[in-house]
C-alpha positions in Angstrom: 0.0 0.0 0.0 1.4 3.4 -1.0 1.7 6.0 1.7 0.8 9.5 0.7 0.7 12.9 2.4 -1.5 15.8 1.3 -0.2 19.4 1.6 -2.2 22.3 0.3 -4.6 19.9 -1.6 -1.7 18.2 -3.4 -1.1 14.5 -2.7 2.5 13.2 -2.6 3.7 9.6 -2.7 6.1 9.3 0.2 8.2 6.6 -1.5 8.9 9.0 -4.4 10.0 12.0 -2.2 13.7 12.8 -2.1 15.5 12.7 1.2 15.5 16.5 1.3 11.7 16.6 0.7 11.3 14.0 3.5 13.3 16.2 5.8 11.2 19.2 4.9 8.1 17.1 5.6 9.3 16.3 9.1 10.0 20.0 9.6 6.5 20.9 8.4 5.0 18.3 10.8 6.9 19.8 13.7 5.8 23.3 12.8 2.2 22.2 12.5 2.4 20.6 15.9 3.9 23.7 17.4 1.3 25.9 15.8 -1.5 23.7 17.2 0.1 23.9 20.7 0.4 27.7 20.5 -3.2 28.0 19.3 -4.3 26.0 22.3 -2.2 28.0 24.7 -3.6 31.2 23.1 -7.2 30.0 23.6 -6.4 29.2 27.3 -4.8 32.6 27.9 -7.7 34.4 26.3 -10.2 32.5 28.5 -8.1 33.3 31.6 -8.0 37.0 30.6 -11.8 37.0 30.3 -12.1 35.6 33.8 -9.9 38.3 35.2 -11.8 41.1 33.4 -15.2 39.8 34.5 -14.0 39.7 38.1 -13.8 43.5 38.1 -10.6 45.0 39.2 -10.6 47.0 42.5 
């Protein structure tokens, strides 16, 4: 079974990628994971901020 990856609506056959392209794919996966983590942290911080604002400052 051929493994593929889709990036920007383009499907790539992993077996046909060069080593450089495979390295770039690993980097892209890492970046996507970090962005997902940062988006989650941003959502948490925004929620915490709302709680502080709703609790009226003295």
